[in-house]
PDB file of N, CA, C and O in Angstrom:
ATOM      1  N   MET A   1       0.694  -1.195   0.100  1.00  0.00           N
ATOM      2  CA  MET A   1      -0.015   0.139   0.164  1.00  0.00           C
ATOM      3  C   MET A   1       0.848   1.157  -0.054  1.00  0.00           C
ATOM      4  O   MET A   1       2.002   1.098   0.371  1.00  0.00           O
ATOM      5  N   ARG A   2       0.479   1.985  -0.598  1.00  0.00           N
ATOM      6  CA  ARG A   2       1.136   3.355  -0.757  1.00  0.00           C
ATOM      7  C   ARG A   2       0.354   4.788  -0.288  1.00  0.00           C
ATOM      8  O   ARG A   2      -0.647   5.253  -0.834  1.00  0.00           O
ATOM      9  N   VAL A   3       0.970   5.274   0.696  1.00  0.00           N
ATOM     10  CA  VAL A   3       0.087   6.571   0.908  1.00  0.00           C
ATOM     11  C   VAL A   3       0.350   7.602   0.262  1.00  0.00           C
ATOM     12  O   VAL A   3       1.563   7.786   0.175  1.00  0.00           O
ATOM     13  N   GLU A   4      -0.543   8.688  -0.448  1.00  0.00           N
ATOM     14  CA  GLU A   4      -0.478   9.623  -1.252  1.00  0.00           C
ATOM     15  C   GLU A   4       0.055  10.658  -0.399  1.00  0.00           C
ATOM     16  O   GLU A   4      -0.348  10.776   0.758  1.00  0.00           O
ATOM     17  N   GLY A   5       1.266  11.702  -1.080  1.00  0.00           N
ATOM     18  CA  GLY A   5       1.641  12.694  -0.228  1.00  0.00           C
ATOM     19  C   GLY A   5       2.667  12.569   0.634  1.00  0.00           C
ATOM     20  O   GLY A   5       3.150  13.600   1.102  1.00  0.00           O
ATOM     21  N   ILE A   6       3.278  11.088   1.064  1.00  0.00           N
ATOM     22  CA  ILE A   6       4.532  10.867   1.902  1.00  0.00           C
ATOM     23  C   ILE A   6       5.435  10.149   1.179  1.00  0.00           C
ATOM     24  O   ILE A   6       5.332   9.096   0.550  1.00  0.00           O
ATOM     25  N   ARG A   7       6.406  10.957   1.392  1.00  0.00           N
ATOM     26  CA  ARG A   7       7.545  10.279   0.926  1.00  0.00           C
ATOM     27  C   ARG A   7       7.981   8.745   1.763  1.00  0.00           C
ATOM     28  O   ARG A   7       8.309   8.825   2.947  1.00  0.00           O
ATOM     29  N   GLY A   8       7.966   7.922   1.345  1.00  0.00           N
ATOM     30  CA  GLY A   8       8.624   6.777   1.696  1.00  0.00           C
ATOM     31  C   GLY A   8       7.296   5.827   2.702  1.00  0.00           C
ATOM     32  O   GLY A   8       7.458   4.943   3.543  1.00  0.00           O
ATOM     33  N   GLY A   9       6.025   6.456   2.180  1.00  0.00           N
ATOM     34  CA  GLY A   9       4.639   6.172   2.479  1.00  0.00           C
ATOM     35  C   GLY A   9       4.580   4.771   2.040  1.00  0.00           C
ATOM     36  O   GLY A   9       3.596   4.770   1.301  1.00  0.00           O
ATOM     37  N   ILE A  10       5.099   3.468   2.062  1.00  0.00           N
ATOM     38  CA  ILE A  10       4.845   2.294   1.480  1.00  0.00           C
ATOM     39  C   ILE A  10       4.883   1.247   2.449  1.00  0.00           C
ATOM     40  O   ILE A  10       5.809   0.908   3.185  1.00  0.00           O
ATOM     41  N   TYR A  11       3.552   0.722   2.314  1.00  0.00           N
ATOM     42  CA  TYR A  11       3.579  -0.611   3.868  1.00  0.00           C
ATOM     43  C   TYR A  11       3.331  -1.886   3.182  1.00  0.00           C
ATOM     44  O   TYR A  11       2.771  -1.962   2.088  1.00  0.00           O
ATOM     45  N   LEU A  12       3.703  -2.741   3.764  1.00  0.00           N
ATOM     46  CA  LEU A  12       3.442  -4.250   3.487  1.00  0.00           C
ATOM     47  C   LEU A  12       2.042  -4.551   4.094  1.00  0.00           C
ATOM     48  O   LEU A  12       1.971  -4.355   5.307  1.00  0.00           O
ATOM     49  N   ILE A  13       1.013  -4.952   3.527  1.00  0.00           N
ATOM     50  CA  ILE A  13      -0.363  -5.316   4.222  1.00  0.00           C
ATOM     51  C   ILE A  13      -0.474  -6.328   3.932  1.00  0.00           C
ATOM     52  O   ILE A  13       0.243  -6.867   3.089  1.00  0.00           O
ATOM     53  N   THR A  14      -1.624  -7.015   4.689  1.00  0.00           N
ATOM     54  CA  THR A  14      -2.587  -8.106   4.586  1.00  0.00           C
ATOM     55  C   THR A  14      -3.966  -7.725   4.289  1.00  0.00           C
ATOM     56  O   THR A  14      -4.592  -6.946   5.009  1.00  0.00           O
ATOM     57  N   VAL A  15      -4.560  -8.396   2.983  1.00  0.00           N
ATOM     58  CA  VAL A  15      -5.983  -7.965   2.854  1.00  0.00           C
ATOM     59  C   VAL A  15      -6.711  -9.141   3.657  1.00  0.00           C
ATOM     60  O   VAL A  15      -6.454 -10.334   3.495  1.00  0.00           O
ATOM     61  N   LEU A  16      -7.694  -8.605   4.581  1.00  0.00           N
ATOM     62  CA  LEU A  16      -8.551  -9.667   5.447  1.00  0.00           C
ATOM     63  C   LEU A  16      -9.783  -9.781   4.820  1.00  0.00           C
ATOM     64  O   LEU A  16     -10.276 -10.901   4.955  1.00  0.00           O
ATOM     65  N   ASP A  17     -10.364  -9.085   4.254  1.00  0.00           N
ATOM     66  CA  ASP A  17     -11.816  -8.850   3.911  1.00  0.00           C
ATOM     67  C   ASP A  17     -11.942  -7.975   2.740  1.00  0.00           C
ATOM     68  O   ASP A  17     -11.295  -6.930   2.658  1.00  0.00           O
ATOM     69  N   VAL A  18     -12.826  -8.405   1.752  1.00  0.00           N
ATOM     70  CA  VAL A  18     -13.235  -7.405   0.665  1.00  0.00           C
ATOM     71  C   VAL A  18     -14.585  -7.304   0.291  1.00  0.00           C
ATOM     72  O   VAL A  18     -15.308  -8.269   0.538  1.00  0.00           O
ATOM     73  N   SER A  19     -14.977  -6.484  -0.165  1.00  0.00           N
ATOM     74  CA  SER A  19     -16.453  -6.144  -0.613  1.00  0.00           C
ATOM     75  C   SER A  19     -16.323  -5.610  -2.177  1.00  0.00           C
ATOM     76  O   SER A  19     -15.218  -5.596  -2.719  1.00  0.00           O
ATOM     77  N   LYS A  20     -17.359  -5.230  -2.779  1.00  0.00           N
ATOM     78  CA  LYS A  20     -17.652  -4.730  -3.806  1.00  0.00           C
ATOM     79  C   LYS A  20     -16.369  -3.425  -3.974  1.00  0.00           C
ATOM     80  O   LYS A  20     -15.448  -3.262  -4.775  1.00  0.00           O
ATOM     81  N   SER A  21     -16.752  -2.832  -3.060  1.00  0.00           N
ATOM     82  CA  SER A  21     -16.357  -1.191  -2.907  1.00  0.00           C
ATOM     83  C   SER A  21     -15.429  -0.848  -2.124  1.00  0.00           C
ATOM     84  O   SER A  21     -14.992   0.301  -2.071  1.00  0.00           O
ATOM     85  N   GLY A  22     -14.828  -2.249  -1.100  1.00  0.00           N
ATOM     86  CA  GLY A  22     -13.649  -1.478   0.084  1.00  0.00           C
ATOM     87  C   GLY A  22     -12.766  -2.875   0.180  1.00  0.00           C
ATOM     88  O   GLY A  22     -12.758  -3.914  -0.481  1.00  0.00           O
ATOM     89  N   LEU A  23     -12.200  -2.505   1.058  1.00  0.00           N
ATOM     90  CA  LEU A  23     -11.069  -3.753   1.698  1.00  0.00           C
ATOM     91  C   LEU A  23     -11.029  -3.282   3.302  1.00  0.00           C
ATOM     92  O   LEU A  23     -11.060  -2.161   3.810  1.00  0.00           O
ATOM     93  N   ARG A  24     -10.955  -4.483   3.820  1.00  0.00           N
ATOM     94  CA  ARG A  24     -10.179  -4.478   5.231  1.00  0.00           C
ATOM     95  C   ARG A  24      -9.037  -4.936   5.120  1.00  0.00           C
ATOM     96  O   ARG A  24      -8.829  -5.925   4.417  1.00  0.00           O
ATOM     97  N   ILE A  25      -8.022  -4.283   5.824  1.00  0.00           N
ATOM     98  CA  ILE A  25      -6.434  -4.827   5.895  1.00  0.00           C
ATOM     99  C   ILE A  25      -5.875  -4.524   6.712  1.00  0.00           C
ATOM    100  O   ILE A  25      -6.097  -3.379   7.106  1.00  0.00           O
ATOM    101  N   ASN A  26      -4.875  -5.311   7.420  1.00  0.00           N
ATOM    102  CA  ASN A  26      -4.037  -5.197   8.509  1.00  0.00           C
ATOM    103  C   ASN A  26      -2.698  -4.596   8.128  1.00  0.00           C
ATOM    104  O   ASN A  26      -2.071  -5.087   7.190  1.00  0.00           O
ATOM    105  N   CYS A  27      -2.312  -3.747   8.683  1.00  0.00           N
ATOM    106  CA  CYS A  27      -1.056  -2.832   8.422  1.00  0.00           C
ATOM    107  C   CYS A  27      -0.031  -2.243   9.983  1.00  0.00           C
ATOM    108  O   CYS A  27      -0.536  -1.926  11.060  1.00  0.00           O
ATOM    109  N   SER A  28       1.159  -2.241   9.718  1.00  0.00           N
ATOM    110  CA  SER A  28       1.502  -1.917  10.909  1.00  0.00           C
ATOM    111  C   SER A  28       1.491  -0.448  11.562  1.00  0.00           C
ATOM    112  O   SER A  28       1.922  -0.144  12.674  1.00  0.00           O
ATOM    113  N   THR A  29       0.919   0.354  10.647  1.00  0.00           N
ATOM    114  CA  THR A  29       0.398   1.678  11.162  1.00  0.00           C
ATOM    115  C   THR A  29      -0.744   2.050  11.172  1.00  0.00           C
ATOM    116  O   THR A  29      -1.536   1.313  10.584  1.00  0.00           O
ATOM    117  N   SER A  30      -1.219   3.136  11.735  1.00  0.00           N
ATOM    118  CA  SER A  30      -2.659   3.563  11.732  1.00  0.00           C
ATOM    119  C   SER A  30      -2.609   4.907  10.712  1.00  0.00           C
ATOM    120  O   SER A  30      -1.623   5.561  10.372  1.00  0.00           O
ATOM    121  N   LEU A  31      -3.940   5.072  10.369  1.00  0.00           N
ATOM    122  CA  LEU A  31      -3.769   6.408   9.285  1.00  0.00           C
ATOM    123  C   LEU A  31      -4.829   7.064   9.661  1.00  0.00           C
ATOM    124  O   LEU A  31      -5.647   6.433  10.330  1.00  0.00           O
ATOM    125  N   THR A  32      -5.101   8.441   9.353  1.00  0.00           N
ATOM    126  CA  THR A  32      -6.077   9.001   9.499  1.00  0.00           C
ATOM    127  C   THR A  32      -7.091   9.035   8.584  1.00  0.00           C
ATOM    128  O   THR A  32      -6.969   8.978   7.360  1.00  0.00           O
ATOM    129  N   THR A  33      -8.537   9.172   9.503  1.00  0.00           N
ATOM    130  CA  THR A  33      -9.515   8.658   8.326  1.00  0.00           C
ATOM    131  C   THR A  33      -9.525   9.909   7.321  1.00  0.00           C
ATOM    132  O   THR A  33      -9.370  11.082   7.659  1.00  0.00           O
ATOM    133  N   GLY A  34      -9.750   9.402   5.939  1.00  0.00           N
ATOM    134  CA  GLY A  34      -9.766  10.495   4.730  1.00  0.00           C
ATOM    135  C   GLY A  34      -8.366  10.314   4.018  1.00  0.00           C
ATOM    136  O   GLY A  34      -8.148  10.771   2.896  1.00  0.00           O
ATOM    137  N   THR A  35      -7.476   9.644   4.725  1.00  0.00           N
ATOM    138  CA  THR A  35      -6.270   9.615   3.919  1.00  0.00           C
ATOM    139  C   THR A  35      -6.189   8.978   2.893  1.00  0.00           C
ATOM    140  O   THR A  35      -6.612   7.823   2.936  1.00  0.00           O
ATOM    141  N   ARG A  36      -5.610   9.506   1.581  1.00  0.00           N
ATOM    142  CA  ARG A  36      -5.869   8.634   0.246  1.00  0.00           C
ATOM    143  C   ARG A  36      -4.497   7.650   0.018  1.00  0.00           C
ATOM    144  O   ARG A  36      -3.308   7.851   0.266  1.00  0.00           O
ATOM    145  N   VAL A  37      -5.177   6.563  -0.536  1.00  0.00           N
ATOM    146  CA  VAL A  37      -3.877   5.404  -0.764  1.00  0.00           C
ATOM    147  C   VAL A  37      -4.191   4.613  -1.822  1.00  0.00           C
ATOM    148  O   VAL A  37      -5.274   4.524  -2.399  1.00  0.00           O
ATOM    149  N   GLU A  38      -3.088   3.999  -2.057  1.00  0.00           N
ATOM    150  CA  GLU A  38      -3.060   2.994  -3.285  1.00  0.00           C
ATOM    151  C   GLU A  38      -2.918   1.667  -2.894  1.00  0.00           C
ATOM    152  O   GLU A  38      -2.015   1.402  -2.101  1.00  0.00           O
ATOM    153  N   VAL A  39      -3.679   0.746  -3.325  1.00  0.00           N
ATOM    154  CA  VAL A  39      -3.402  -0.604  -2.724  1.00  0.00           C
ATOM    155  C   VAL A  39      -2.964  -1.296  -4.130  1.00  0.00           C
ATOM    156  O   VAL A  39      -3.552  -1.029  -5.178  1.00  0.00           O
ATOM    157  N   ARG A  40      -2.034  -2.077  -4.066  1.00  0.00           N
ATOM    158  CA  ARG A  40      -1.559  -2.845  -5.403  1.00  0.00           C
ATOM    159  C   ARG A  40      -1.567  -4.260  -5.220  1.00  0.00           C
ATOM    160  O   ARG A  40      -0.755  -4.783  -4.457  1.00  0.00           O
ATOM    161  N   CYS A  41      -2.329  -4.859  -5.789  1.00  0.00           N
ATOM    162  CA  CYS A  41      -2.390  -6.432  -5.778  1.00  0.00           C
ATOM    163  C   CYS A  41      -2.868  -7.088  -7.080  1.00  0.00           C
ATOM    164  O   CYS A  41      -3.786  -6.717  -7.811  1.00  0.00           O
ATOM    165  N   ARG A  42      -1.982  -8.228  -7.224  1.00  0.00           N
ATOM    166  CA  ARG A  42      -2.495  -8.946  -8.080  1.00  0.00           C
ATOM    167  C   ARG A  42      -2.461  -8.351  -9.975  1.00  0.00           C
ATOM    168  O   ARG A  42      -3.026  -8.763 -10.988  1.00  0.00           O
ATOM    169  N   GLY A  43      -1.506  -7.236  -9.697  1.00  0.00           N
ATOM    170  CA  GLY A  43      -1.268  -6.391 -10.916  1.00  0.00           C
ATOM    171  C   GLY A  43      -2.258  -5.426 -11.258  1.00  0.00           C
ATOM    172  O   GLY A  43      -2.282  -4.960 -12.397  1.00  0.00           O
ATOM    173  N   ALA A  44      -3.095  -5.072 -10.368  1.00  0.00           N
ATOM    174  CA  ALA A  44      -3.863  -4.064 -10.139  1.00  0.00           C
ATOM    175  C   ALA A  44      -3.581  -2.683  -9.471  1.00  0.00           C
ATOM    176  O   ALA A  44      -2.611  -2.738  -8.716  1.00  0.00           O
ATOM    177  N   SER A  45      -4.082  -1.648  -9.539  1.00  0.00           N
ATOM    178  CA  SER A  45      -4.189  -0.788  -8.550  1.00  0.00           C
ATOM    179  C   SER A  45      -5.381  -0.525  -8.219  1.00  0.00           C
ATOM    180  O   SER A  45      -6.329  -0.521  -9.005  1.00  0.00           O
ATOM    181  N   VAL A  46      -5.453  -0.223  -6.738  1.00  0.00           N
ATOM    182  CA  VAL A  46      -7.020   0.340  -6.209  1.00  0.00           C
ATOM    183  C   VAL A  46      -6.912   1.622  -5.418  1.00  0.00           C
ATOM    184  O   VAL A  46      -6.524   1.743  -4.256  1.00  0.00           O
ATOM    185  N   PRO A  47      -7.314   2.535  -6.231  1.00  0.00           N
ATOM    186  CA  PRO A  47      -7.052   3.613  -5.349  1.00  0.00           C
ATOM    187  C   PRO A  47      -7.952   4.018  -4.277  1.00  0.00           C
ATOM    188  O   PRO A  47      -9.066   3.845  -4.772  1.00  0.00           O
ATOM    189  N   GLY A  48      -8.106   4.447  -3.120  1.00  0.00           N
ATOM    190  CA  GLY A  48      -8.967   4.511  -1.961  1.00  0.00           C
ATOM    191  C   GLY A  48      -8.734   5.467  -1.092  1.00  0.00           C
ATOM    192  O   GLY A  48      -7.773   6.234  -1.162  1.00  0.00           O
ATOM    193  N   GLU A  49      -9.716   5.480  -0.103  1.00  0.00           N
ATOM    194  CA  GLU A  49      -9.741   6.565   1.143  1.00  0.00           C
ATOM    195  C   GLU A  49      -9.560   5.501   2.546  1.00  0.00           C
ATOM    196  O   GLU A  49     -10.134   4.414   2.605  1.00  0.00           O
ATOM    197  N   ILE A  50      -8.849   5.923   3.408  1.00  0.00           N
ATOM    198  CA  ILE A  50      -9.199   5.264   4.701  1.00  0.00           C
ATOM    199  C   ILE A  50     -10.310   5.685   5.530  1.00  0.00           C
ATOM    200  O   ILE A  50     -10.295   6.830   5.983  1.00  0.00           O
ATOM    201  N   ARG A  51     -11.373   4.821   5.812  1.00  0.00           N
ATOM    202  CA  ARG A  51     -12.547   5.166   6.289  1.00  0.00           C
ATOM    203  C   ARG A  51     -12.608   4.945   8.005  1.00  0.00           C
ATOM    204  O   ARG A  51     -13.379   5.539   8.760  1.00  0.00           O
ATOM    205  N   TYR A  52     -11.653   3.999   8.370  1.00  0.00           N
ATOM    206  CA  TYR A  52     -11.663   3.615  10.021  1.00  0.00           C
ATOM    207  C   TYR A  52     -10.147   2.937   9.965  1.00  0.00           C
ATOM    208  O   TYR A  52      -9.514   2.573   8.974  1.00  0.00           O
ATOM    209  N   ALA A  53      -9.828   2.898  11.202  1.00  0.00           N
ATOM    210  CA  ALA A  53      -8.672   2.426  11.780  1.00  0.00           C
ATOM    211  C   ALA A  53      -9.031   1.903  13.215  1.00  0.00           C
ATOM    212  O   ALA A  53      -9.689   2.495  14.071  1.00  0.00           O
ATOM    213  N   ARG A  54      -8.505   0.779  13.282  1.00  0.00           N
ATOM    214  CA  ARG A  54      -8.523  -0.036  14.787  1.00  0.00           C
ATOM    215  C   ARG A  54      -7.413  -0.231  15.190  1.00  0.00           C
ATOM    216  O   ARG A  54      -6.471  -0.447  14.429  1.00  0.00           O
ATOM    217  N   ASP A  55      -7.316  -0.193  16.435  1.00  0.00           N
ATOM    218  CA  ASP A  55      -5.936  -0.599  17.064  1.00  0.00           C
ATOM    219  C   ASP A  55      -6.190  -2.407  17.394  1.00  0.00           C
ATOM    220  O   ASP A  55      -7.057  -2.775  18.187  1.00  0.00           O
ATOM    221  N   VAL A  56      -5.530  -3.127  16.847  1.00  0.00           N
ATOM    222  CA  VAL A  56      -6.008  -4.676  17.390  1.00  0.00           C
ATOM    223  C   VAL A  56      -4.697  -5.449  18.255  1.00  0.00           C
ATOM    224  O   VAL A  56      -4.577  -6.653  18.483  1.00  0.00           O
ATOM    225  N   GLY A  57      -3.707  -4.245  18.673  1.00  0.00           N
ATOM    226  CA  GLY A  57      -2.707  -4.449  19.463  1.00  0.00           C
ATOM    227  C   GLY A  57      -1.009  -4.934  18.838  1.00  0.00           C
ATOM    228  O   GLY A  57      -0.727  -5.358  17.717  1.00  0.00           O
ATOM    229  N   GLN A  58      -0.334  -4.750  19.702  1.00  0.00           N
ATOM    230  CA  GLN A  58       1.074  -4.836  19.102  1.00  0.00           C
ATOM    231  C   GLN A  58       1.551  -4.385  17.940  1.00  0.00           C
ATOM    232  O   GLN A  58       2.140  -5.096  17.126  1.00  0.00           O
ATOM    233  N   ASN A  59       1.356  -3.364  17.827  1.00  0.00           N
ATOM    234  CA  ASN A  59       1.690  -2.112  16.616  1.00  0.00           C
ATOM    235  C   ASN A  59       0.909  -3.150  15.121  1.00  0.00           C
ATOM    236  O   ASN A  59       1.569  -3.631  14.199  1.00  0.00           O
ATOM    237  N   GLU A  60      -0.317  -3.235  15.261  1.00  0.00           N
ATOM    238  CA  GLU A  60      -1.282  -3.641  14.259  1.00  0.00           C
ATOM    239  C   GLU A  60      -2.608  -2.981  14.390  1.00  0.00           C
ATOM    240  O   GLU A  60      -3.272  -2.691  15.386  1.00  0.00           O
ATOM    241  N   PHE A  61      -2.880  -2.773  12.715  1.00  0.00           N
ATOM    242  CA  PHE A  61      -4.247  -1.899  12.896  1.00  0.00           C
ATOM    243  C   PHE A  61      -4.914  -2.676  12.074  1.00  0.00           C
ATOM    244  O   PHE A  61      -4.204  -3.524  11.535  1.00  0.00           O
ATOM    245  N   HIS A  62      -5.935  -2.688  11.809  1.00  0.00           N
ATOM    246  CA  HIS A  62      -7.039  -2.682  10.826  1.00  0.00           C
ATOM    247  C   HIS A  62      -7.637  -1.696  10.285  1.00  0.00           C
ATOM    248  O   HIS A  62      -8.302  -1.023  11.074  1.00  0.00           O
ATOM    249  N   LEU A  63      -7.638  -1.349   9.150  1.00  0.00           N
ATOM    250  CA  LEU A  63      -8.013  -0.220   8.131  1.00  0.00           C
ATOM    251  C   LEU A  63      -8.717  -0.621   7.355  1.00  0.00           C
ATOM    252  O   LEU A  63      -8.517  -1.661   6.726  1.00  0.00           O
ATOM    253  N   GLY A  64      -9.996   0.345   7.195  1.00  0.00           N
ATOM    254  CA  GLY A  64     -11.114   0.077   6.372  1.00  0.00           C
ATOM    255  C   GLY A  64     -10.611   0.951   5.114  1.00  0.00           C
ATOM    256  O   GLY A  64     -10.077   2.045   5.292  1.00  0.00           O
ATOM    257  N   VAL A  65     -10.814   0.398   3.821  1.00  0.00           N
ATOM    258  CA  VAL A  65     -10.117   1.116   2.701  1.00  0.00           C
ATOM    259  C   VAL A  65     -11.466   1.236   1.934  1.00  0.00           C
ATOM    260  O   VAL A  65     -12.008   0.213   1.514  1.00  0.00           O
ATOM    261  N   GLU A  66     -12.101   2.645   1.714  1.00  0.00           N
ATOM    262  CA  GLU A  66     -13.459   2.560   0.166  1.00  0.00           C
ATOM    263  C   GLU A  66     -12.371   3.055  -1.084  1.00  0.00           C
ATOM    264  O   GLU A  66     -11.591   3.984  -1.296  1.00  0.00           O
ATOM    265  N   ALA A  67     -12.713   2.167  -1.564  1.00  0.00           N
ATOM    266  CA  ALA A  67     -12.368   1.995  -3.385  1.00  0.00           C
ATOM    267  C   ALA A  67     -12.822   3.352  -3.721  1.00  0.00           C
ATOM    268  O   ALA A  67     -13.934   3.757  -3.382  1.00  0.00           O
ATOM    269  N   THR A  68     -11.826   4.190  -4.503  1.00  0.00           N
ATOM    270  CA  THR A  68     -12.433   5.385  -5.319  1.00  0.00           C
ATOM    271  C   THR A  68     -12.658   5.347  -6.778  1.00  0.00           C
ATOM    272  O   THR A  68     -12.877   6.329  -7.486  1.00  0.00           O
ATOM    273  N   SER A  69     -12.551   3.621  -7.308  1.00  0.00           N
ATOM    274  CA  SER A  69     -12.543   3.514  -8.508  1.00  0.00           C
ATOM    275  C   SER A  69     -13.847   2.632  -8.658  1.00  0.00           C
ATOM    276  O   SER A  69     -14.145   1.962  -7.669  1.00  0.00           O
ATOM    277  N   GLU A  70     -14.519   2.562  -9.576  1.00  0.00           N
ATOM    278  CA  GLU A  70     -15.673   1.776 -10.170  1.00  0.00           C
ATOM    279  C   GLU A  70     -15.405   0.244 -10.323  1.00  0.00           C
ATOM    280  O   GLU A  70     -16.347  -0.487 -10.626  1.00  0.00           O
ATOM    281  N   MET A  71     -14.197  -0.250 -10.131  1.00  0.00           N
ATOM    282  CA  MET A  71     -13.694  -1.967 -10.217  1.00  0.00           C
ATOM    283  C   MET A  71     -14.483  -2.567  -9.075  1.00  0.00           C
ATOM    284  O   MET A  71     -14.377  -2.097  -7.942  1.00  0.00           O
ATOM    285  N   ASP A  72     -15.237  -3.549  -9.331  1.00  0.00           N
ATOM    286  CA  ASP A  72     -15.564  -4.720  -8.416  1.00  0.00           C
ATOM    287  C   ASP A  72     -14.543  -5.638  -7.839  1.00  0.00           C
ATOM    288  O   ASP A  72     -14.289  -6.786  -8.206  1.00  0.00           O
ATOM    289  N   LEU A  73     -13.870  -4.786  -6.648  1.00  0.00           N
ATOM    290  CA  LEU A  73     -12.931  -5.774  -5.941  1.00  0.00           C
ATOM    291  C   LEU A  73     -13.229  -7.209  -5.623  1.00  0.00           C
ATOM    292  O   LEU A  73     -12.283  -7.895  -5.235  1.00  0.00           O
ATOM    293  N   THR A  74     -14.238  -7.675  -5.719  1.00  0.00           N
ATOM    294  CA  THR A  74     -14.774  -9.204  -5.439  1.00  0.00           C
ATOM    295  C   THR A  74     -14.090 -10.064  -6.585  1.00  0.00           C
ATOM    296  O   THR A  74     -13.577 -11.176  -6.460  1.00  0.00           O
ATOM    297  N   GLN A  75     -14.227  -9.114  -7.990  1.00  0.00           N
ATOM    298  CA  GLN A  75     -13.547  -9.744  -8.945  1.00  0.00           C
ATOM    299  C   GLN A  75     -12.185  -9.840  -8.799  1.00  0.00           C
ATOM    300  O   GLN A  75     -11.717 -10.977  -8.863  1.00  0.00           O
ATOM    301  N   LEU A  76     -11.464  -8.952  -8.626  1.00  0.00           N
ATOM    302  CA  LEU A  76      -9.971  -8.763  -8.350  1.00  0.00           C
ATOM    303  C   LEU A  76      -9.402 -10.209  -7.617  1.00  0.00           C
ATOM    304  O   LEU A  76      -8.517 -10.984  -7.979  1.00  0.00           O
ATOM    305  N   PHE A  77     -10.330 -10.220  -6.394  1.00  0.00           N
ATOM    306  CA  PHE A  77      -9.663 -11.354  -5.388  1.00  0.00           C
ATOM    307  C   PHE A  77     -10.166 -12.590  -5.443  1.00  0.00           C
ATOM    308  O   PHE A  77     -10.067 -13.325  -4.461  1.00  0.00           O
ATOM    309  N   GLN A  78     -10.801 -13.019  -6.634  1.00  0.00           N
ATOM    310  CA  GLN A  78     -11.303 -14.192  -6.383  1.00  0.00           C
ATOM    311  C   GLN A  78     -10.191 -15.382  -6.617  1.00  0.00           C
ATOM    312  O   GLN A  78      -9.107 -15.292  -7.194  1.00  0.00           O
ATOM    313  N   ILE A  79     -10.630 -16.211  -6.163  1.00  0.00           N
ATOM    314  CA  ILE A  79      -9.826 -17.439  -5.953  1.00  0.00           C
ATOM    315  C   ILE A  79      -9.429 -18.181  -7.242  1.00  0.00           C
ATOM    316  O   ILE A  79     -10.431 -18.612  -7.813  1.00  0.00           O
ATOM    317  N   GLY A  80      -8.381 -18.438  -7.817  1.00  0.00           N
ATOM    318  CA  GLY A  80      -8.096 -19.019  -9.017  1.00  0.00           C
ATOM    319  C   GLY A  80      -7.779 -17.768 -10.272  1.00  0.00           C
ATOM    320  O   GLY A  80      -7.552 -17.964 -11.466  1.00  0.00           O
ATOM    321  N   HIS A  81      -7.839 -16.724  -9.683  1.00  0.00           N
ATOM    322  CA  HIS A  81      -7.781 -15.606 -10.834  1.00  0.00           C
ATOM    323  C   HIS A  81      -6.517 -15.408 -10.926  1.00  0.00           C
ATOM    324  O   HIS A  81      -6.077 -14.590 -11.733  1.00  0.00           O
TER     325      HIS A  81
END
């Protein structure tokens, strides 16, 4: 994941849940609601915005990312794709 406007703002994340219009990810840092990000996965680039951040302990955060593109994210993350 890349955070817009922050030099070196690149983070390794784990995708936890996917819906048509968003993602829930695990990240080592918390981000402020409204922060614009880009998630890259399986050759696709998904621009989005942080909707929430929850501290789950030990330097781990669950972040909700609302996609700002028209892409159906469930198609991107289908098994066997």
